[in-house]
N, C-alpha and C positions, 0 to 999 in steps of 0.2 A: 130743570134742564141740566144736562151734564156739561162739564168743562172739557174743552178739546185742546190738546197740545200737539205740537209737532215733534216727533221723535226720530225722524230720519229725513234726509234730503239727498238728492242726486241730480247731477246736471252734466250736460255737454253743450258747449257753446263756443263762440269765437274767442273768448278770453282764456278758457281752460277746459279740460276734459273731466273735471271733477269739482266738487264743492269747495274744498280748501283753496285750490288754485283760483277759482272764480272769485271768491270773497277777497282773497289777497290782491288780485288784480283790480277789483272794484275799489278797494280802499287805497291802493297805490296810484289810482288815477290812470290806469292803463286803458287803451282802447284796442278792440279787435277789428276795427274798420280798416279796410285796405282795398287794393285792386282786386277785382273779381276774376276768377279763373274757372271757366266752364265753356262748353261748346257754344259757339256763335256769339260769345260775349262782344265781339267786335261789331255786331249788328245793333248793339244797344247804344243809346246816348248816355245812359247812366251806367257807369262801370265800377262803382265802389259799393261795398257792402261788408257786413260782419260775417265772414265765411269761416266755417270750421276747417281747420287745416291740420295735416299731419296726424290725423286720428287713425290708429291702427285697426279700428273696428271692434266688434264684439268677439272676444276670445272663444274659440270652439264653435263658431257658427258653421252649421252644416250646409251642404249644397241645397237641401230642401228648404232650410230656413232662409237662405239667401234668395231663393226663388219666391218666397212669400213676403219678405220684409222690404218694403220701400224704405228709402232713407229716413222718412219721418218716424217710421216704426222702429228702425234701428236706434235712432236717437232716444226715443221713449224707453226702449228696453234697457239701454245702457244707463239712463238716469234712474229707472226703477230698480235696477240691480244695486246701484250704489245706495239708494235710499233704504232698501230693505236690509242691506248689510249693515248700514249705520244704525238702524233701529234695533237690530239684533233679534228679530222675530223669527221663530221657527215656522216651518211649513204648516204644522198643525195650528199654530196660533193665527196664521194668516187665512186659514180656511174660511172663516165667516166674513172676511173682509171683501171689499169690492174695489173697483178702480174707475175713476171718472177723469177723463182727459179732454182738454180743449185743443182744437185744431181748426184753422180756418180753411186750409186747402187739402188736408189729408194727403193721400199718395199722389201728389201732383207730378212727381218725377215719373211715376208709372204712366199717368195720363200722357205726358209729353213723349215718352219713349214710344208708346204704342200709336199715338197720332202720327209721329214721324214714320213709323214702320208702314202704316196703312196709306197715309196720304203722300208722303214725300218719297218713300221707297217702293210704293206700289205693291206691298205684300197683301195677301188675301186672308191671312190669319194672324192672330195674336196668341201669346201663351195662354194655356188653359187656366192659369191661376191669376190672370190679370185683375178680375173683379175683387177677389179677396185680398189682393195686394194693395189696391188703390182705395178701398172703402175707408171712410173716416173712422170707423170703429175697429180697424185692423190693429192699431196700437194697443188700446185697452184690452182687446180680445187676446192678443198674444201675451201681454203681461199677465192676464188672468190665467192663461194656460201655463205659463212658465213658473208662476209662483203659487198655483193652486188656489186662486181667489174665487170663491163661489158666491159672493155677495153681489150687490148691484154694480154692474159694470157697463159703461157706455161712453160715447163721446159727446161733446158739446161743441157746437159751432156758432159762434157769435162774433166773428171777425176778431178785432183786437182785444175784446173782452173775454174771449173763450176760456183762457186759463183761469181767470178770476171767477168766472161763472162755475167752472168745474170745481175749483177749490171751495167755493161757497156752498155748492150742493153737497159735496163730500163732508164738509163741516157740519151741515145739518143732519146728514145721515148719522153721524156719531153723536151729535148734540141731542138729538131726539131719540136716541136709544136703538136705532135700527141696526147698527153695527158697532162693535167695539173698536174697529180699526178700518181706515180707508186709505187708499192711495189716490193722489190727485195731483194735477199739474197740467202741463201743456207741451205740445211738440209741433214743430213746423220745419219744413225743408223746402222753402219756396225760392231759394236762390238758384235759379236756372233761367234759361232764355225766356220761356213762356211766362213764368212768374213775374220776372222783371219787366217784360214787354207790356204786360197788362197794367202794372203799376205806373210805368212811364206815361201811359195814356191819361192817367189822372192828374198828372203834372204836380204831384206832391213830393217827389223825390229830389233830394239835393244832389247836385253833381260834384260837390266838393267837401261835404262834411255836415254832421249833425250838430246843431247849436241850440239846444232847448233853452227857451226863455231869453235868448240873446236878442238884442236889438237888430242884429244882422242875420237872423235865422232865415233860411231859405228852403226848408224842407226836411223830410225824414230820410234816414238811411236804413235799408232793410238788413235784417239779420236772420239767423237760423239756429236751431238747436232744440233742447228740451230741458225742463226742470220738473222733477216729481218729488212729492213729499209724502211722508207717512203721517197721517192724522190719527190720533189715538185718544180714547177717553182717558181723562187725567188719572182717575183711580186705577184703571187698568195699567197705565204706564208706571205709576208709582209702585204698584204691587210687584212689578217685575224689576224695579230699580233702573228703569230706562232713563237715558239722558233726555232732557226736555229742552228744545231750542227756543220755543216761544209758545204762547197761547193764542189761538185764534178765538177771539171773543165776540165778534159780530160780523155781519155781512149785509150789505145793502145793494139791491139791484133795482134799476128803474129803466123806463123807456122815455125818450124825449117826445115821441109822437109828433115830430116836427119836420125833419128833413133827413134824407137818406145819407148825406155826407156832412152837412154843416153841424158843428157841435152846439149844444144848448147849455147855457149857464144853469138854467133851472133844473134840468135833468141831472147834471153833475152834483149840484147842491143837494137835491133830494136823495141821491144815492149815498153821499157822504153822511148826511144826517141820519139816514136809516141804519147805516153801519154803526155809527156812534150810539144810537138809541138801543140797538140790540146788544151792544157791548156794555151798556151802562156807563158810558164815558161822557164827560162834558168836553166841549171843544178845548177848554183850558188844560185838560189833562194830556192832550196829544202833543208830543214834542217833535214828531217827525212825520212828514208825508212824502212817500215816494210817488211823485206825480206821474201822470200819463206822459206829459212832456215830450211830445213828438218832434219838436223843432219846426213845426209848420206855423204859419201866421195865425190861422184860425184856432187851432187847438190851444196853443199856449195862451192866447189872449182870453179865450173863454174859460180855461181852467184857472188862470190867475184870478179872474173875476169871481169864479165860484169859490175859490179858497178864501178870498177876502170876505165873501158873504157868510161863509160858515165860521171862520175863525176871527174875523175882525181885523183891526189894523195891526195888532201885535200878535200875529199868528205863529205857528211852529216853523221850524226849519224845513225847507223843501228842496228836494233834488230829483232830477231825472237821470237815470242811468242808461238811457237809450244810445247816448254817444259812446258808450263803452261796449255793450253787447249788441247794438243795433236794435231795430224794431222787428222783433221776431213774431209779430202778428199774433197768431193763436197761442204761442208759447210765451209771449212777452211778459204777461203778468206773473207767471211762475218764475221766470228769470229775475224779475224785479223783487220778488219775495225774498230772494237771497240777500239783497241789499237791506231789506227791512230787518231780517234776522240778524245781520251784522250790526245794525244800529241797536237793536234790543239786547243782543247777546254779548256784543263786544264794546258797546258804547262809542261806536265810530260811524259817522254818517258819510256815505260815499258822495263824492263831489259830482257836480253837473259839468261834465267835460264839454269843451267847445263854447261854454258861456263865459265870455270875457267882459261883456258890457250888458248887464241886465236891462231889459226894456224898461225905461223909466216910468212907463204907464202902469206897471204891474203891481207895485207895492207889496211884494211878497219876499220873504227872506230866503233867497236862493243860495244854497251852498255851492260855492265855486272854488276853483283852484286846487284845493287839497281836501282830504277827508277832515271832518270836524269832530273833535271829541265832544260828546254830549251824554248826559244821563237821560236815556229815553225809556220811559216807563210804558208808553203807549204810542202806537203809530197807525197810520192808514196807508193802504196801497191802492192807488186809483187805476182803473182801466176804463176807457171810454171809446166805444167802437162806432165805425160806420153803421148806419142803420139806427143810430140814436140809442144804442144799448150800453148801459152803464153798470159796472160791477166794482164794488169797493169792499175791501177787507179791513177789519179793525183787529189789531193784534196788541197783546200785552207782554211785557217782560215777565219771565219766570222769577219769582222772588228768591 
C-alpha cells in the first residue's frame, strides 16, 4: 500500500478566510462565535453561531457562475483554490485527480430561497438552474470543472461525519493506487433561518455558548464554511519537492446500528481502533486526539468513555475546536483537521474554548485555557454523526 501525504490545504470559516489565519486563530484561542445576522433571525430562539463575515467572495466570479454557485459551493471553491495553490500542482498534474467532498445539507440556501418564492411570495416559477445549484454534488462538480479533475468525483453525506468520510475515501483512492492525487474535505452553509429552525427543534443548540467537555455544557453552536485538502501519494510528492504537512496513515468507519440520534460508546471505540489498526499505531503512540466534542451532554459523555476504553487511564491530550469555528456539520471534520495539522506540524495543540471546569466523571486529559506545546508524532481526528455513523482519521507527523 502507498503512503499518503497532505500537500495542500484551503479553508474559509468564521475564524479566517485562509489556512494561516485559521491556524493562528485556533492556537491563539480565538472564537468566531457571535450574534447571527440573516433574514428572519429574530424569529429564532437560538441567535448565535460561527458565521463567516466580511468575505469579499471569489475574485472574478462571473454572472453565470453566481447563478450556479450556492454559498456552500462558493465556500468549497475558495477552499479548493487555496489548497491547489499551496500544493503547487499544474493543471496537467491534476488531470488524473478527483475530488470527494462531504456536505450534510448541500445547497440549502437555494432550497430556502425558492421555497420562499413559491410558497411565501406566490410565484409560479423558479430559476432554471435551481436543481444544479442545490444538488449535493454541485461543489465537487464545479471544483472538477474549475481545476480539470477527471478522476473519481462525488459528494458524501453522512451528517457530522461527512468530511471525515470524504477524506477517508479519498485517502484510500490514493493509498490503493487508483489516483496519484485527490482533493477532499467538506463544505456547509447551513446558517440561515430554515437551517437553524430545524436544529432548534432537536433541542441540542446552546443559547449562550459552546462548552465541550465542561460540567456546565448545554449544547452545540452551529458554524459554516469549508476546508479542502490535497492528498498525494508520498513518492509523487517527494519527486516534485512538494511541502508535506502530514501523513494520513489510517481510516476507520463504523455504524452503531443502535439509535438515530443517541451516540454509542461501542461504535466510537470500534472506529478509533480501526483507524489505529490501519495506521499500524498502538494507542500509546497517539499524543493527541481532536475530539468530536460537540458540547452536548450525550456526545461528550459517550466520547469520553470511548477514549478511556481505547487509551486507558493515561491517554493522550484531547481537545475540541468546535467552540472556535462552530459545529459546521458536514464540513466540521475538515475544519478540525487543520487543528490536527497544527499539532503535528507546529507542535501546538489548540485549546478547548469554553471548557473551564472539566466534567469530573470524564477522566480525560482535556487541553483548556491556552494552546499546549507538545511533541505529537501521531494523532486521531474523530467525527461521530447522527444516524450512528462514525469516521476517524489517523495521522502521523512527517519526519
